C-alpha positions as a Markdown table, in Angstrom:
| # | Residue | x | y | z |
|---|---|---|---|---|
| 1 | Met | 25.8 | 11.6 | -21.4 |
| 2 | Ser | 25.7 | 9.3 | -18.4 |
| 3 | Asp | 22.3 | 8.1 | -17.2 |
| 4 | Val | 23.4 | 7.7 | -13.6 |
| 5 | Val | 21.3 | 10.1 | -11.5 |
| 6 | Ile | 22.5 | 9.1 | -8.0 |
| 7 | Lys | 26.1 | 8.0 | -7.3 |
| 8 | Ala | 27.6 | 7.4 | -3.9 |
| 9 | Glu | 31.3 | 6.5 | -3.1 |
| 10 | Asn | 32.3 | 5.5 | 0.4 |
| 11 | Leu | 29.5 | 7.6 | 1.8 |
| 12 | Ser | 29.4 | 7.9 | 5.6 |
| 13 | Lys | 27.4 | 9.8 | 8.2 |
| 14 | Ala | 28.6 | 9.9 | 11.8 |
| 15 | Tyr | 27.1 | 11.5 | 14.8 |
| 16 | Lys | 29.0 | 12.5 | 18.0 |
| 17 | Ile | 27.7 | 10.8 | 21.1 |
| 18 | Tyr | 28.3 | 12.4 | 24.5 |
| 19 | Glu | 27.9 | 10.7 | 27.8 |
| 20 | Lys | 27.1 | 14.0 | 29.6 |
| 21 | Asn | 25.7 | 17.3 | 28.2 |
| 22 | Ile | 28.6 | 19.2 | 29.8 |
| 23 | Asp | 31.0 | 17.2 | 27.6 |
| 24 | Arg | 29.7 | 19.1 | 24.6 |
| 25 | Val | 30.9 | 22.4 | 26.1 |
| 26 | Lys | 34.3 | 20.8 | 27.2 |
| 27 | Glu | 35.0 | 19.6 | 23.7 |
| 28 | Ala | 34.0 | 22.9 | 22.1 |
| 29 | Leu | 36.2 | 25.0 | 24.5 |
| 30 | Asn | 39.2 | 22.7 | 24.9 |
| 31 | Pro | 42.3 | 24.4 | 23.5 |
| 32 | Phe | 44.0 | 21.1 | 22.7 |
| 33 | His | 41.0 | 19.7 | 20.8 |
| 34 | Lys | 40.5 | 16.9 | 23.3 |
| 35 | Arg | 37.6 | 14.7 | 22.4 |
| 36 | Tyr | 34.9 | 14.0 | 24.9 |
| 37 | Ser | 32.7 | 12.2 | 22.4 |
| 38 | Lys | 32.7 | 9.0 | 20.4 |
| 39 | Asp | 31.4 | 8.5 | 16.8 |
| 40 | Phe | 28.2 | 6.7 | 16.0 |
| 41 | Phe | 28.1 | 5.8 | 12.3 |
| 42 | Ala | 24.5 | 5.8 | 11.0 |
| 43 | Leu | 26.0 | 5.1 | 7.6 |
| 44 | Arg | 29.5 | 3.8 | 6.8 |
| 45 | Asp | 31.3 | 3.4 | 3.5 |
| 46 | Val | 28.3 | 3.0 | 1.3 |
| 47 | Ser | 28.8 | 2.9 | -2.5 |
| 48 | Phe | 26.3 | 2.4 | -5.3 |
| 49 | Glu | 25.0 | 3.9 | -8.6 |
| 50 | Ile | 21.3 | 4.3 | -9.5 |
| 51 | Arg | 20.4 | 5.0 | -13.2 |
| 52 | Arg | 17.5 | 7.0 | -14.6 |
| 53 | Gly | 14.2 | 5.2 | -14.5 |
| 54 | Glu | 15.3 | 2.5 | -11.9 |
| 55 | Asn | 13.1 | 1.6 | -9.0 |
| 56 | Val | 15.1 | 0.8 | -6.0 |
| 57 | Gly | 13.8 | -0.5 | -2.6 |
| 58 | Leu | 15.6 | 0.0 | 0.6 |
| 59 | Ile | 15.2 | -2.8 | 3.1 |
| 60 | Gly | 16.4 | -3.2 | 6.7 |
| 61 | Lys | 15.5 | -3.2 | 10.3 |
| 62 | Asn | 14.6 | 0.0 | 12.2 |
| 63 | Gly | 17.7 | 2.0 | 12.8 |
| 64 | Ala | 19.6 | 0.3 | 10.0 |
| 65 | Gly | 20.4 | 3.6 | 8.3 |
| 66 | Lys | 17.8 | 3.7 | 5.5 |
| 67 | Ser | 16.3 | 7.1 | 6.4 |
| 68 | Thr | 19.7 | 8.5 | 6.9 |
| 69 | Leu | 20.7 | 7.6 | 3.4 |
| 70 | Leu | 17.5 | 9.2 | 2.0 |
| 71 | Lys | 18.1 | 12.4 | 3.9 |
| 72 | Leu | 21.6 | 12.6 | 2.5 |
| 73 | Ile | 20.3 | 12.2 | -1.0 |
| 74 | Thr | 17.7 | 14.9 | -0.5 |
| 75 | Gly | 20.2 | 17.3 | 1.1 |
| 76 | Val | 18.5 | 17.3 | 4.5 |
| 77 | Leu | 21.8 | 16.0 | 5.9 |
| 78 | Thr | 25.4 | 16.5 | 4.8 |
| 79 | Pro | 27.8 | 13.5 | 4.7 |
| 80 | Ser | 30.6 | 13.1 | 7.1 |
| 81 | Ser | 32.8 | 11.7 | 4.4 |
| 82 | Gly | 32.6 | 10.2 | 0.9 |
| 83 | Ile | 31.1 | 11.5 | -2.3 |
| 84 | Leu | 27.5 | 11.9 | -3.2 |
| 85 | Glu | 26.2 | 13.1 | -6.6 |
| 86 | Val | 22.6 | 13.6 | -7.4 |
| 87 | Lys | 21.2 | 14.8 | -10.8 |
| 88 | Gly | 17.6 | 16.0 | -11.4 |
| 89 | Lys | 14.7 | 17.4 | -9.5 |
| 90 | Ile | 13.8 | 15.5 | -6.3 |
| 91 | Ala | 10.4 | 15.1 | -4.7 |
| 92 | Ser | 10.8 | 13.5 | -1.3 |
| 93 | Leu | 8.2 | 12.1 | 1.1 |
| 94 | Leu | 10.3 | 11.7 | 4.2 |
| 95 | Glu | 8.2 | 13.7 | 6.6 |
| 96 | Leu | 4.9 | 14.6 | 4.9 |
| 97 | Gly | 4.0 | 18.3 | 5.1 |
| 98 | Ala | 7.3 | 19.2 | 6.8 |
| 99 | Gly | 7.8 | 22.0 | 4.3 |
| 100 | Phe | 4.4 | 23.5 | 4.6 |
| 101 | Asn | 3.8 | 26.9 | 6.2 |
| 102 | Pro | 1.2 | 26.3 | 8.9 |
| 103 | Glu | -0.3 | 29.8 | 8.6 |
| 104 | Met | -0.9 | 29.5 | 4.8 |
| 105 | Thr | -3.8 | 27.7 | 3.2 |
| 106 | Gly | -3.5 | 24.4 | 1.4 |
| 107 | Thr | -3.8 | 26.1 | -2.0 |
| 108 | Glu | -1.1 | 28.7 | -1.0 |
| 109 | Asn | 1.2 | 25.9 | 0.2 |
| 110 | Ile | 0.7 | 24.1 | -3.2 |
| 111 | Tyr | 2.2 | 27.1 | -5.0 |
| 112 | Met | 4.9 | 27.6 | -2.4 |
| 113 | Ser | 6.0 | 23.9 | -2.5 |
| 114 | Gly | 6.0 | 24.0 | -6.3 |
| 115 | Leu | 8.3 | 27.1 | -6.2 |
| 116 | Leu | 10.7 | 25.3 | -3.8 |
| 117 | Met | 10.8 | 22.4 | -6.3 |
| 118 | Gly | 11.7 | 24.7 | -9.1 |
| 119 | Arg | 8.3 | 25.1 | -10.8 |
| 120 | Thr | 7.0 | 28.4 | -12.0 |
| 121 | Arg | 3.6 | 29.7 | -11.0 |
| 122 | Glu | 2.4 | 29.2 | -14.6 |
| 123 | Glu | 3.4 | 25.5 | -14.4 |
| 124 | Met | 1.6 | 25.1 | -11.0 |
| 125 | Asn | -1.5 | 26.8 | -12.4 |
| 126 | Ala | -1.7 | 23.8 | -14.8 |
| 127 | Lys | -1.3 | 21.3 | -12.0 |
| 128 | Val | -3.2 | 22.8 | -9.1 |
| 129 | Asp | -6.6 | 21.4 | -10.0 |
| 130 | Asp | -5.2 | 17.8 | -10.3 |
| 131 | Ile | -3.4 | 18.2 | -7.0 |
| 132 | Ile | -6.6 | 19.4 | -5.2 |
| 133 | Ser | -8.7 | 16.7 | -6.8 |
| 134 | Phe | -6.2 | 14.0 | -5.8 |
| 135 | Ala | -5.8 | 15.3 | -2.2 |
| 136 | Asp | -9.6 | 15.3 | -1.8 |
| 137 | Ile | -9.7 | 17.2 | 1.4 |
| 138 | Gly | -12.8 | 19.3 | 0.5 |
| 139 | Glu | -13.1 | 22.9 | 1.7 |
| 140 | Phe | -10.1 | 22.5 | 4.0 |
| 141 | Ile | -8.0 | 23.3 | 0.9 |
| 142 | Asn | -8.8 | 26.9 | 1.6 |
| 143 | Gln | -8.0 | 26.7 | 5.4 |
| 144 | Pro | -4.6 | 27.2 | 7.1 |
| 145 | Val | -2.8 | 23.8 | 7.2 |
| 146 | Lys | -2.3 | 24.2 | 10.9 |
| 147 | Thr | -5.9 | 23.1 | 11.2 |
| 148 | Tyr | -5.2 | 19.9 | 9.2 |
| 149 | Ser | -5.2 | 16.4 | 10.7 |
| 150 | Ser | -2.2 | 14.2 | 9.9 |
| 151 | Gly | -4.2 | 12.4 | 7.3 |
| 152 | Met | -5.0 | 15.7 | 5.5 |
| 153 | Phe | -1.2 | 16.6 | 5.6 |
| 154 | Ala | -0.5 | 13.2 | 4.0 |
| 155 | Arg | -3.0 | 13.7 | 1.2 |
| 156 | Leu | -1.9 | 17.2 | 0.3 |
| 157 | Ala | 1.8 | 16.5 | 0.6 |
| 158 | Phe | 1.7 | 13.4 | -1.5 |
| 159 | Ala | -0.4 | 15.1 | -4.2 |
| 160 | Val | 2.0 | 18.0 | -4.4 |
| 161 | Asn | 5.1 | 15.8 | -4.7 |
| 162 | Ala | 3.5 | 13.4 | -7.2 |
| 163 | Phe | 2.1 | 16.0 | -9.6 |
| 164 | Val | 5.2 | 18.3 | -9.9 |
| 165 | Glu | 6.7 | 15.6 | -12.2 |
| 166 | Pro | 10.0 | 15.0 | -10.4 |
| 167 | Asp | 13.0 | 13.2 | -11.9 |
| 168 | Ile | 13.5 | 11.3 | -8.6 |
| 169 | Leu | 10.8 | 10.3 | -6.1 |
| 170 | Ile | 11.9 | 9.3 | -2.6 |
| 171 | Ile | 9.5 | 7.7 | -0.2 |
| 172 | Asp | 10.2 | 6.6 | 3.4 |
| 173 | Glu | 7.1 | 4.9 | 4.9 |
| 174 | Ala | 5.5 | 8.3 | 4.9 |
| 175 | Leu | 2.1 | 7.0 | 3.6 |
| 176 | Ser | 1.5 | 5.1 | 6.8 |
| 177 | Val | -0.2 | 8.2 | 8.3 |
| 178 | Gly | -2.9 | 8.2 | 5.6 |
| 179 | Asp | -6.1 | 6.2 | 5.6 |
| 180 | Ala | -6.1 | 2.8 | 3.8 |
| 181 | Phe | -8.0 | 4.0 | 0.8 |
| 182 | Phe | -5.6 | 7.0 | 0.3 |
| 183 | Gln | -2.7 | 4.6 | 0.5 |
| 184 | Ser | -4.1 | 2.6 | -2.3 |
| 185 | Lys | -4.6 | 5.7 | -4.4 |
| 186 | Cys | -1.0 | 6.6 | -3.7 |
| 187 | Met | 0.4 | 3.2 | -4.8 |
| 188 | Asp | -1.6 | 3.5 | -8.1 |
| 189 | Lys | -0.1 | 6.9 | -8.7 |
| 190 | Met | 3.4 | 5.7 | -7.8 |
| 191 | Arg | 3.0 | 2.9 | -10.3 |
| 192 | Thr | 2.0 | 5.4 | -13.0 |
| 193 | Met | 5.1 | 7.5 | -12.2 |
| 194 | Ile | 7.3 | 4.5 | -12.4 |
| 195 | Glu | 5.9 | 3.6 | -15.8 |
| 196 | Ser | 6.7 | 7.1 | -17.0 |
| 197 | Gly | 10.4 | 6.7 | -16.2 |
| 198 | Val | 10.7 | 8.5 | -12.8 |
| 199 | Thr | 13.6 | 7.1 | -10.6 |
| 200 | Val | 12.1 | 5.9 | -7.4 |
| 201 | Leu | 13.7 | 5.1 | -4.0 |
| 202 | Phe | 11.2 | 3.3 | -1.8 |
| 203 | Val | 11.6 | 2.4 | 1.8 |
| 204 | Ser | 9.0 | 0.0 | 3.2 |
| 205 | His | 8.7 | -2.9 | 5.7 |
| 206 | Asp | 6.2 | -4.4 | 3.3 |
| 207 | Thr | 8.5 | -6.7 | 1.4 |
| 208 | Phe | 5.7 | -7.7 | -1.0 |
| 209 | Ala | 5.4 | -4.1 | -2.1 |
| 210 | Val | 9.2 | -3.9 | -2.6 |
| 211 | Lys | 9.1 | -7.0 | -4.8 |
| 212 | Asn | 6.3 | -5.7 | -6.9 |
| 213 | Leu | 7.3 | -2.1 | -7.3 |
| 214 | Cys | 11.1 | -2.3 | -7.5 |
| 215 | Gln | 13.7 | -3.8 | -9.8 |
| 216 | Arg | 16.6 | -3.6 | -7.4 |
| 217 | Ala | 16.8 | -3.5 | -3.7 |
| 218 | Phe | 19.5 | -2.6 | -1.1 |
| 219 | Leu | 19.7 | -4.5 | 2.2 |
| 220 | Ile | 21.1 | -2.2 | 4.8 |
| 221 | Glu | 22.2 | -3.3 | 8.3 |
| 222 | Ser | 24.0 | -1.3 | 11.0 |
| 223 | Gly | 24.8 | 1.5 | 8.5 |
| 224 | Lys | 26.4 | -0.8 | 5.9 |
| 225 | Leu | 25.2 | -1.8 | 2.5 |
| 226 | Leu | 25.1 | -5.6 | 2.8 |
| 227 | Met | 23.5 | -6.5 | -0.5 |
| 228 | Asp | 22.7 | -4.8 | -3.8 |
| 229 | Ala | 20.8 | -7.2 | -6.1 |
| 230 | Pro | 17.4 | -7.9 | -7.8 |
| 231 | Ala | 14.6 | -7.1 | -5.4 |
| 232 | Asn | 13.3 | -10.7 | -5.2 |
| 233 | Asp | 16.7 | -11.9 | -4.1 |
| 234 | Val | 17.2 | -9.2 | -1.5 |
| 235 | Val | 13.7 | -9.7 | -0.1 |
| 236 | Glu | 14.2 | -13.5 | 0.4 |
| 237 | Ile | 17.5 | -12.9 | 2.3 |
| 238 | Tyr | 15.8 | -10.3 | 4.5 |
| 239 | Arg | 12.8 | -12.5 | 5.2 |
| 240 | Asp | 15.0 | -15.4 | 6.2 |
| 241 | Ser | 16.7 | -13.1 | 8.8 |
| 242 | Ile | 13.4 | -11.9 | 10.1 |
| 243 | Leu | 11.9 | -15.4 | 10.4 |
| 244 | Lys | 14.8 | -16.5 | 12.6 |
| 245 | Met | 13.7 | -13.9 | 15.1 |
| 246 | Arg | 10.1 | -15.0 | 15.0 |
| 247 | His | 10.4 | -18.6 | 15.9 |
| 248 | Asp | 8.4 | -18.2 | 19.1 |
| 249 | Leu | 5.4 | -16.3 | 17.6 |
| 250 | Thr | 3.6 | -19.6 | 16.7 |
| 251 | Ser | 4.0 | -21.2 | 20.1 |
| 252 | Gly | 0.7 | -21.2 | 22.0 |
| 253 | Gln | -2.1 | -18.8 | 22.0 |
| 254 | Thr | -2.8 | -15.9 | 24.4 |
| 255 | Asp | -6.2 | -15.5 | 26.0 |
| 256 | Ala | -7.0 | -12.9 | 23.3 |
| 257 | Gly | -6.1 | -15.4 | 20.6 |
| 258 | Gln | -8.3 | -18.1 | 22.2 |
| 259 | Arg | -11.2 | -15.6 | 22.2 |
| 260 | Val | -10.7 | -15.0 | 18.5 |
| 261 | Ser | -10.7 | -18.7 | 17.9 |
| 262 | Asn | -14.0 | -19.1 | 19.7 |
| 263 | Glu | -15.4 | -16.2 | 17.6 |
| 264 | Leu | -14.2 | -17.9 | 14.5 |
| 265 | Arg | -16.1 | -21.1 | 15.3 |
| 266 | Arg | -19.2 | -19.1 | 16.0 |
| 267 | Ala | -18.9 | -17.0 | 12.8 |
| 268 | Ser | -18.3 | -20.0 | 10.5 |
| 269 | Lys | -21.7 | -21.6 | 11.0 |
| 270 | Lys | -23.4 | -22.6 | 7.8 |
| 271 | Ser | -26.3 | -24.7 | 6.6 |
| 272 | Ala | -26.1 | -28.4 | 5.9 |
| 273 | Asp | -25.5 | -27.9 | 2.2 |
| 274 | Gly | -22.6 | -25.5 | 3.0 |
| 275 | Lys | -24.4 | -22.5 | 1.5 |
| 276 | Ile | -26.1 | -19.5 | 3.2 |
| 277 | Asn | -29.1 | -17.9 | 1.5 |
| 278 | Leu | -29.4 | -14.6 | 3.2 |
| 279 | Pro | -32.7 | -12.7 | 2.7 |
| 280 | Val | -32.5 | -9.5 | 0.6 |
| 281 | Thr | -34.8 | -6.5 | 1.1 |
| 282 | Ala | -35.2 | -3.3 | -0.9 |
| 283 | Glu | -33.8 | -1.4 | 2.1 |
| 284 | Ser | -30.6 | -3.4 | 2.3 |
| 285 | Ile | -29.2 | -1.7 | -0.7 |
| 286 | Lys | -28.9 | 1.5 | 1.4 |
| 287 | Ile | -26.7 | 0.0 | 4.1 |
| 288 | Asn | -23.3 | 1.7 | 4.0 |
| 289 | Gln | -24.1 | 2.9 | 0.5 |
| 290 | Glu | -22.4 | 6.3 | 1.0 |
| 291 | Ile | -19.2 | 4.6 | 2.0 |
| 292 | Phe | -19.3 | 2.6 | -1.3 |
| 293 | Lys | -20.0 | 5.7 | -3.4 |
| 294 | Asn | -17.1 | 7.6 | -1.8 |
| 295 | Asn | -14.7 | 4.7 | -2.4 |
| 296 | Ala | -16.0 | 3.9 | -5.9 |
| 297 | Ala | -15.5 | 7.4 | -7.2 |
| 298 | Tyr | -11.7 | 6.8 | -7.6 |
| 299 | Gln | -10.6 | 5.7 | -11.1 |
| 300 | Arg | -14.0 | 4.1 | -11.8 |
| 301 | Leu | -14.6 | 2.9 | -15.4 |
| 302 | Gln | -18.2 | 2.8 | -16.7 |
| 303 | Asn | -20.0 | 2.7 | -20.0 |
| 304 | Gly | -23.4 | 3.4 | -18.5 |
| 305 | Arg | -25.1 | 0.1 | -19.5 |
| 306 | Ala | -25.1 | -1.4 | -16.0 |
| 307 | Ser | -23.5 | -0.3 | -12.8 |
| 308 | Phe | -22.8 | -1.3 | -9.2 |
| 309 | Glu | -25.2 | 0.4 | -6.8 |
| 310 | Asn | -23.5 | -0.9 | -3.7 |
| 311 | Val | -21.0 | -3.5 | -2.5 |
| 312 | Gln | -21.2 | -5.0 | 1.0 |
| 313 | Leu | -19.2 | -7.6 | 3.0 |
| 314 | Leu | -21.5 | -9.7 | 5.3 |
| 315 | Asp | -21.1 | -12.3 | 7.9 |
| 316 | Leu | -23.3 | -15.4 | 7.8 |
| 317 | Asp | -25.9 | -13.7 | 9.9 |
| 318 | Gly | -26.2 | -11.0 | 7.2 |
| 319 | Glu | -24.5 | -8.3 | 9.3 |
| 320 | Pro | -22.2 | -5.8 | 7.5 |
| 321 | Ile | -18.6 | -6.2 | 8.6 |
| 322 | Phe | -15.3 | -4.5 | 7.9 |
| 323 | Glu | -13.2 | -6.8 | 10.0 |
| 324 | Val | -12.9 | -10.5 | 9.1 |
| 325 | Ile | -11.4 | -13.3 | 11.3 |
| 326 | Phe | -8.9 | -15.5 | 9.5 |
| 327 | Gly | -10.8 | -18.5 | 8.3 |
| 328 | Gln | -14.2 | -16.9 | 8.6 |
| 329 | Glu | -16.9 | -17.6 | 6.1 |
| 330 | Val | -18.1 | -14.4 | 4.5 |
| 331 | Ile | -20.5 | -13.2 | 1.8 |
| 332 | Leu | -19.5 | -10.5 | -0.7 |
| 333 | Arg | -22.8 | -8.9 | -1.8 |
| 334 | Thr | -23.0 | -6.7 | -4.9 |
| 335 | Phe | -26.1 | -4.8 | -6.1 |
| 336 | Ile | -26.2 | -4.4 | -9.9 |
| 337 | Lys | -28.6 | -2.0 | -11.7 |
| 338 | Phe | -29.4 | -2.3 | -15.4 |
| 339 | Asn | -29.7 | 0.9 | -17.3 |
| 340 | Glu | -30.7 | -0.8 | -20.5 |
| 341 | Asp | -31.7 | -4.3 | -21.6 |
| 342 | Ile | -28.7 | -6.7 | -21.6 |
| 343 | Glu | -28.8 | -10.3 | -22.8 |
| 344 | Cys | -26.0 | -11.5 | -20.6 |
| 345 | Leu | -23.7 | -10.0 | -18.0 |
| 346 | Ala | -20.6 | -11.6 | -16.3 |
| 347 | Met | -19.4 | -10.6 | -12.9 |
| 348 | Gly | -16.1 | -10.8 | -11.1 |
| 349 | Tyr | -14.1 | -9.5 | -8.1 |
| 350 | His | -10.5 | -9.1 | -7.1 |
| 351 | Ile | -9.0 | -8.9 | -3.7 |
| 352 | Arg | -6.0 | -6.5 | -3.7 |
| 353 | Asn | -3.5 | -5.4 | -1.1 |
| 354 | Leu | -3.0 | -1.7 | -0.5 |
| 355 | Asn | -0.3 | -1.6 | -3.2 |
| 356 | Gly | -2.9 | -2.5 | -5.8 |
| 357 | Val | -1.5 | -6.1 | -6.3 |
| 358 | Asp | -4.2 | -8.6 | -7.2 |
| 359 | Leu | -4.0 | -11.5 | -4.7 |
| 360 | Val | -7.3 | -13.3 | -5.4 |
| 361 | Tyr | -9.6 | -13.3 | -8.5 |
| 362 | Asn | -12.9 | -14.9 | -9.2 |
| 363 | Asp | -15.2 | -14.7 | -12.1 |
| 364 | Ser | -18.8 | -15.9 | -12.6 |
| 365 | Arg | -17.7 | -17.8 | -15.6 |
| 366 | Phe | -15.8 | -20.1 | -13.2 |
| 367 | Ser | -19.0 | -20.7 | -11.2 |
| 368 | Asp | -22.2 | -22.7 | -11.9 |
| 369 | Val | -24.1 | -19.6 | -12.7 |
| 370 | Lys | -22.2 | -18.1 | -15.6 |
| 371 | Ala | -24.1 | -14.8 | -16.0 |
| 372 | Ile | -27.2 | -12.8 | -15.5 |
| 373 | Phe | -29.4 | -13.4 | -18.6 |
| 374 | Asp | -32.1 | -11.3 | -20.2 |
| 375 | Ala | -32.0 | -8.4 | -17.7 |
| 376 | Lys | -34.3 | -5.5 | -18.4 |
| 377 | Arg | -33.7 | -1.8 | -18.0 |
| 378 | Gly | -34.4 | -0.6 | -14.4 |
| 379 | Glu | -34.0 | -4.1 | -12.8 |
| 380 | Ile | -31.6 | -4.6 | -9.9 |
| 381 | Tyr | -29.9 | -7.9 | -9.3 |
| 382 | Val | -28.2 | -9.0 | -6.1 |
| 383 | Val | -25.2 | -11.2 | -6.5 |
| 384 | Asp | -23.7 | -13.0 | -3.4 |
| 385 | Trp | -20.3 | -14.6 | -3.4 |
| 386 | Gln | -19.6 | -16.9 | -0.4 |
| 387 | Phe | -16.1 | -18.0 | 0.5 |
| 388 | Lys | -13.7 | -18.5 | 3.4 |
| 389 | Met | -11.3 | -15.6 | 4.1 |
| 390 | Glu | -7.8 | -17.0 | 4.5 |
| 391 | Leu | -5.5 | -14.0 | 4.0 |
| 392 | Arg | -2.8 | -12.8 | 6.4 |
| 393 | Gln | -3.6 | -10.1 | 8.9 |
| 394 | Glu | -3.7 | -6.8 | 6.9 |
| 395 | Ile | -6.0 | -4.3 | 5.1 |
| 396 | Tyr | -7.3 | -5.2 | 1.7 |
| 397 | Asn | -9.6 | -3.8 | -1.1 |
| 398 | Phe | -12.3 | -5.5 | -3.1 |
| 399 | Ala | -12.3 | -4.5 | -6.8 |
| 400 | Cys | -15.5 | -5.4 | -8.6 |
| 401 | Ser | -16.3 | -5.7 | -12.3 |
| 402 | Ile | -19.2 | -6.5 | -14.7 |
| 403 | Ser | -19.0 | -6.9 | -18.4 |
| 404 | Thr | -20.7 | -8.1 | -21.5 |
| 405 | Pro | -20.7 | -10.2 | -23.7 |
| 406 | Val | -19.3 | -13.2 | -21.9 |
| 407 | Glu | -18.2 | -15.4 | -24.8 |
| 408 | Glu | -14.9 | -16.9 | -23.8 |
| 409 | Ser | -13.6 | -16.5 | -27.4 |
| 410 | Leu | -13.8 | -12.7 | -27.1 |
| 411 | Asp | -10.6 | -11.2 | -25.6 |
| 412 | Ser | -12.0 | -7.8 | -25.0 |
| 413 | Pro | -15.4 | -7.8 | -23.4 |
| 414 | Asp | -17.4 | -4.7 | -23.0 |
| 415 | Leu | -16.7 | -3.4 | -19.5 |
| 416 | Cys | -19.9 | -2.0 | -18.1 |
| 417 | Asp | -18.5 | -1.0 | -14.7 |
| 418 | Phe | -15.1 | -1.5 | -12.9 |
| 419 | Val | -14.7 | -0.2 | -9.4 |
| 420 | Pro | -11.0 | -0.5 | -8.3 |
| 421 | Cys | -11.8 | 0.1 | -4.6 |
| 422 | Ala | -15.4 | -0.9 | -3.9 |
| 423 | Leu | -14.8 | -1.9 | -0.3 |
| 424 | Gln | -12.0 | -2.1 | 2.2 |
| 425 | Phe | -11.7 | -4.6 | 5.0 |
| 426 | Lys | -9.2 | -5.9 | 7.6 |
| 427 | Val | -8.3 | -9.4 | 8.3 |
| 428 | Ile | -7.5 | -10.2 | 12.0 |
| 429 | Ser | -6.0 | -13.5 | 13.1 |
| 430 | Pro | -5.3 | -15.7 | 16.1 |
| 431 | Asn | -1.7 | -15.6 | 17.2 |
| 432 | Lys | -0.7 | -18.6 | 15.1 |
| 433 | Phe | -1.8 | -16.9 | 11.9 |
| 434 | Leu | -0.3 | -13.5 | 12.6 |
| 435 | Ser | 2.3 | -14.0 | 9.9 |
| 436 | Leu | 2.2 | -16.0 | 6.7 |
| 437 | Pro | 5.9 | -16.0 | 5.7 |
| 438 | Gly | 6.5 | -15.3 | 2.0 |
| 439 | Gly | 2.8 | -14.8 | 1.0 |
| 440 | Tyr | -0.6 | -13.4 | 1.6 |
| 441 | Val | -2.9 | -16.4 | 1.0 |
| 442 | His | -3.2 | -19.6 | 3.0 |
| 443 | Trp | -3.7 | -22.6 | 0.7 |
| 444 | His | -5.5 | -25.7 | 1.8 |
| 445 | Asn | -3.7 | -29.0 | 1.3 |
| 446 | Asp | -4.4 | -32.7 | 1.7 |
| 447 | Met | -1.2 | -34.0 | 3.3 |
| 448 | Glu | 0.1 | -37.5 | 3.8 |
| 449 | Ile | 3.4 | -38.7 | 5.3 |
| 450 | Thr | 4.8 | -42.1 | 4.4 |
| 451 | Lys | 7.7 | -43.8 | 6.0 |
| 452 | Leu | 9.7 | -45.9 | 3.5 |
| 453 | Gly | 11.7 | -47.8 | 6.2 |
| 454 | Ala | 15.0 | -47.8 | 7.9 |
| 455 | Lys | 18.0 | -46.4 | 6.0 |
| 456 | Asp | 20.6 | -49.1 | 5.0 |
């Protein structure tokens, strides 16, 4: 039996374009079938095969034909010509919540959506609690969905589609309407589905996400499939074409960019030794603590021996911040409570993008202070990490961990607390740093140029 789940042969989709509205009537009524329209091909002569368990990214500029292709695969559109074969149950996130009945409650729509996807009520009974928990919209789950915000639609629609266990999952930038923390949850869930063997078609302008989630990628331009190759290769070709159009982005700074640069200089003040020792009060642990608790509840791992009570991002004046200027010195402050006596405890943090990819990692074993020693039950320690934030303009997560013992010879330390999304923040940049081509992190270099002499 073939493991090809999606097959297209010379697939095309054309739309009729009329110069005037009256031309539609003329064409429909003309006894000699005279045409008053011309064809616009959103997709033309596209051929490919996708096998079970493959993860394929679709890359291209706006209007290239990516969404048209996905709508053909899901049956929303019918092809103008060519052959398209699809095997298996499809869950599509093209327009989140589009299939919901606005008069029905969230719970009722869960069952209705499951029925439309071929699931029985008994099957949905086993999944409904997981769907409601993942959507996390509180009491609104029992309210008509017409009262939902776009973010609530996004949460519920993704949860329904993800937990019906489809054979094929199709996503078209739909998660952009959700909040940043929800997007991170969705990317984790997508990665789990990929590992379970679900076939995924993923459209995103985030080429880093495509490289990390997909094995293959299609480059589509003007309705044609220009490239079908490993995701890394396709992304690099696409980036090269985008960079050619951005050559003027780094020329000069606007007034707003100059204002950001001035703010950067002010925010980067520090003491003569290069370190900032901010005062800590008992009340400071409560600052934005509810935000931390809400974020930390997702996929947190704990053994109860010690735990994070709060995580804060501070500027050098000790003020909590959620936006960081590129190049700004910041302090990541973590509050750690000991629930029993512990001889030594190591600390670490990750900076992740919204797709859950680790971009930066640091561990107390790499620092002068390698651990917290001889902590007693009931004690609270405050750990400050000071560093310069040089990531491209985007939204990121801090993941924080504490573990014991810390002997480097032990491969599996006892993880006391791991918080995958302890805090979210946004990096903003002056114009010249709006884009870091090919990466997320700016790396400092000492650079020298030597001229060897004239060429013979």
